[in-house]
C-alpha positions in Angstrom: -49.7 11.5 -27.5 -47.0 13.6 -29.1 -44.0 14.9 -27.3 -43.6 17.8 -29.7 -47.1 19.0 -28.8 -46.1 18.7 -25.1 -43.0 20.8 -25.7 -45.1 23.4 -27.5 -47.5 23.4 -24.5 -44.7 24.3 -22.1 -42.8 26.6 -24.6 -39.7 24.4 -24.6 -37.6 24.8 -27.8 -34.2 23.5 -26.5 -32.3 20.3 -27.4 -34.1 17.0 -27.1 -31.1 14.7 -27.7 -28.9 15.7 -24.8 -29.8 13.6 -21.8 -28.0 15.8 -19.4 -28.9 17.7 -16.2 -29.0 21.0 -18.1 -31.7 19.8 -20.5 -33.7 18.1 -17.7 -33.6 21.3 -15.7 -34.7 23.5 -18.6 -37.7 21.3 -19.4 -38.7 21.1 -15.8 -38.6 24.9 -15.4 -40.6 25.4 -18.5 -43.2 23.0 -17.2 -43.7 24.6 -13.8 -44.0 28.0 -15.4 -46.5 26.9 -18.0 -48.6 24.2 -16.3 -50.5 25.3 -13.2 -50.8 23.3 -10.0 -54.6 23.2 -9.6 -57.5 21.1 -8.4 -60.3 23.1 -10.0 -62.0 20.1 -11.5 -63.1 19.0 -8.0 -64.9 22.3 -7.6 -66.5 22.1 -11.1 -68.0 18.7 -10.3 -65.6 17.0 -12.8 -63.7 13.8 -12.0 -59.9 13.9 -12.1 -58.6 11.0 -14.0 -55.5 9.0 -13.1 -54.8 7.6 -16.6 -51.9 9.1 -18.6 -53.9 9.7 -21.8 -56.6 11.6 -19.9 -53.9 13.7 -18.2 -52.2 14.5 -21.5 -55.6 15.5 -23.0 -56.3 17.8 -20.0 -52.9 19.5 -19.8 -51.6 19.5 -23.3 -54.8 19.7 -25.4 -57.1 21.6 -23.1 -54.5 23.9 -21.5 -55.3 23.0 -18.0 -53.1 22.2 -15.0 -53.2 19.4 -12.4 -52.0 18.2 -9.1 -49.0 16.0 -8.4 -50.4 12.8 -9.9 -51.0 14.6 -13.1 -48.1 17.0 -13.4 -45.4 14.4 -12.3 -46.9 11.6 -14.3 -46.8 13.8 -17.5 -43.2 14.7 -16.7 -42.4 11.0 -16.2 -43.8 10.2 -19.6 -41.9 13.1 -21.3 -38.5 12.2 -19.6 -39.1 8.5 -20.4 -39.9 9.3 -24.0 -36.6 11.3 -24.3 -34.6 8.3 -22.9 -33.8 9.5 -19.3 -33.5 6.8 -16.6 -36.6 7.8 -14.6 -38.8 6.1 -12.1 -41.8 6.9 -9.9 -41.4 7.3 -6.2 -44.0 7.8 -3.5 -43.8 10.3 -0.6 -45.8 11.1 2.5 -46.6 14.8 3.1 -46.0 16.5 6.4 -49.0 17.7 8.4 -48.1 20.6 10.6 -51.3 20.3 12.6 -50.5 16.8 13.8 -46.7 17.3 13.4 -46.4 14.0 11.7 -45.9 12.6 8.2 -48.8 10.9 6.5 -48.8 7.2 7.0 -49.8 6.4 3.4 -48.4 7.5 0.0 -50.1 10.7 -1.0 -47.6 12.6 -3.2 -45.9 11.4 -6.4 -42.3 12.4 -7.1 -39.7 11.4 -9.7 -36.2 9.9 -9.5 -33.9 10.6 -12.4 -30.4 9.1 -12.7 -27.8 11.0 -14.7 -24.2 10.0 -14.8 -24.5 7.9 -11.7 -26.1 10.8 -9.7 -29.7 10.6 -8.4 -31.9 13.7 -8.8 -35.4 14.2 -7.4 -37.9 16.0 -9.6 -41.2 17.3 -8.3 -43.4 19.4 -10.5 -46.5 19.0 -8.5 -46.3 20.6 -5.1 -47.1 24.1 -6.1 -47.0 27.5 -4.4 -44.1 28.2 -1.9 -42.8 24.7 -1.6 -42.3 24.1 -5.3 -38.7 23.4 -6.2 -37.5 25.2 -9.4 -34.6 22.8 -10.2 -34.0 19.1 -10.0 -32.3 18.4 -6.7 -29.4 16.0 -6.2 -30.1 13.4 -3.6 -27.4 14.2 -1.1 -28.1 14.1 2.7 -27.6 17.3 4.7 -26.6 19.5 1.7 -28.2 22.9 1.5 -29.3 23.5 -2.1 -30.2 27.2 -2.6 -32.8 28.0 -5.3 -34.8 31.2 -5.9 -37.7 30.0 -3.7 -35.3 29.4 -0.8 -32.9 26.8 0.5 -34.0 23.2 0.1 -32.4 20.2 1.8 -32.6 16.4 1.9 -31.7 14.4 5.1 -31.6 10.7 5.4 -32.2 8.4 8.4 -32.5 4.6 8.3 -33.4 4.6 4.6 -36.0 7.3 4.9 -35.4 10.6 3.2 -36.9 13.9 4.4 -37.4 17.0 2.2 -37.6 20.4 3.8 -37.1 24.1 3.1 -35.6 26.9 5.2 -38.2 29.7 5.3 -37.5 33.3 4.6 -39.1 36.3 6.2 -42.0 38.0 4.4 -43.1 41.5 4.0 -46.7 42.1 3.0 -48.3 44.8 0.9 -51.2 46.7 2.3 -53.7 47.1 -0.6 -55.5 49.8 1.3 -52.7 52.3 1.2 -50.2 50.7 -1.1 -47.6 50.6 1.6 -45.5 47.7 2.9 -45.4 46.5 6.5 -42.7 44.3 8.0 -43.9 43.9 11.6 -45.6 40.5 11.0 -43.5 37.9 12.9 -42.5 35.0 10.7 -41.1 31.7 11.8 -38.0 31.1 9.7 -37.3 27.7 11.1 -37.1 24.7 8.7 -40.4 23.7 7.1 -40.9 20.0 6.7 -42.5 19.1 3.3 -42.5 15.3 2.7 -40.7 12.1 3.4 -40.0 9.2 1.0 -37.9 6.1 0.2 -36.2 5.0 -3.0 -38.6 2.1 -3.5 -39.9 2.3 -7.1 -43.7 2.7 -7.3 -46.5 2.2 -9.8 -49.2 4.7 -10.5 -51.8 2.2 -9.3 -50.4 2.5 -5.8 -51.7 6.1 -5.6 -55.3 5.2 -6.4 -56.4 5.3 -2.7 -55.0 8.9 -2.3 -56.4 9.8 -5.7 -59.9 8.8 -4.6 -59.6 10.2 -1.1 -58.5 13.7 -2.1 -61.4 14.0 -4.5 -64.2 12.6 -2.4 -63.5 12.7 1.4 -65.0 15.7 3.2 -61.8 16.0 5.3 -59.7 16.2 2.2 -57.6 19.4 2.0 -58.4 19.6 -1.7 -62.1 19.5 -1.0 -61.8 22.4 1.4 -59.7 24.6 -0.9 -59.9 25.5 -4.6 -56.3 26.0 -5.7 -54.7 27.3 -8.8 -51.0 28.3 -8.7 -48.3 28.9 -11.2 -44.6 29.7 -10.8 -43.4 32.9 -12.4 -40.0 34.3 -13.3 -39.8 36.0 -9.9 -42.0 33.9 -7.6 -45.5 32.5 -8.0 -49.1 33.6 -8.3 -51.9 31.6 -6.7 -55.7 31.7 -6.5 -57.0 30.1 -3.3 -60.7 30.4 -3.1 -61.4 34.2 -3.7 -57.9 35.3 -2.7 -55.3 36.0 -5.4 -51.7 36.0 -4.1 -48.5 37.2 -5.8 -45.2 36.3 -4.2 -41.9 37.9 -5.2 -38.9 35.9 -3.9 -36.0 37.6 -2.2 -37.6 41.0 -2.6 -35.0 42.5 -0.2 -32.8 41.5 2.7 -33.6 37.8 2.4 -37.3 38.6 2.5 -40.1 37.7 0.2 -42.9 40.2 -0.8 -46.5 39.0 -0.6 -49.4 40.8 -2.1 -53.0 39.5 -1.6 -56.3 40.7 -3.1 -59.8 39.5 -2.4 -61.8 39.0 -5.6 -65.5 38.8 -6.5 -66.9 35.7 -8.3 -66.6 37.5 -11.7 -63.0 38.6 -10.9 -62.1 35.0 -10.1 -63.2 33.8 -13.5 -61.3 36.7 -15.1 -58.1 36.0 -13.2 -58.2 32.3 -14.2 -58.3 33.3 -17.8 -55.9 36.3 -17.7 -53.3 35.0 -15.3 -53.5 31.2 -15.7 -54.9 30.9 -19.3 -57.6 28.6 -17.9 -61.2 28.6 -19.3 -63.4 26.1 -17.4 -66.2 24.2 -19.2 -68.4 23.8 -16.1 -69.5 26.1 -13.3 -66.7 26.8 -10.8 -67.5 27.2 -7.1 -64.5 28.7 -5.2 -63.9 27.5 -1.7 -61.4 28.2 1.1 -62.0 26.6 4.4 -59.0 27.8 6.4 -57.4 25.1 8.3 -53.7 24.4 8.3 -51.3 24.2 5.4 -52.3 20.8 3.9 -49.9 19.5 1.3 -49.7 22.6 -0.8 -47.4 24.5 1.5 -49.3 27.7 1.3 -50.3 29.7 4.4 -54.0 29.4 5.3 
């Protein structure tokens, strides 16, 4: 594994010897704009591997993306190689259907310490809940970013990560007009909870197996490929291609959705995500809840 090849993969050409927040943020932003959040292997009848070497081969050499266990493990390796003080943390995603946090670890995040300050880095949540910058671990502090206002709160040693929603306007592909009369809950969206207990990647093996194999798994019910852009994100969920433009006007995001044919799905993956799959891909989108991706069903 070669870190220079990783930097080439994410188009990062900045300094590598400055272990400061600015460098960390620059690498992180390059990563989320180059490496998709995706679970396409599940729907190509391919196993997703947990080992770092396999993840490096998939993302760096084969120009694919991955979910949190892949994206954040690769970021962990890169930051560690550079000399950052970085560790793995485990989090529990929020389920809006049951209105509870998962009881077991099912989402990998990173803790980075710079100058005595703790920052949380998560390059593997995707779509609308994807942070764009490392976030300082301070309870109750609003931290505005292009995707919205994120916030941590702490209670009895447990940290909670959430986002204040913005209103959305939607484009009508039928007549190319916009409509704003869709009610939108702009209350706080719970995303995940976590503690500062260091974790090993082996602790995520149960979640790794469950999400690939269990029929109730969110990732078995939805084929997902999303990528952050300079103005928002683009996502392919099943046959639906979505483009989001953040803060389009008046604290409102613009959403445009298009339903594709099977052939158009394959073309979009190549043209918009630079992904060419080796095996037959079968799109799926069983609409139930938000799962851990944070995208509307």
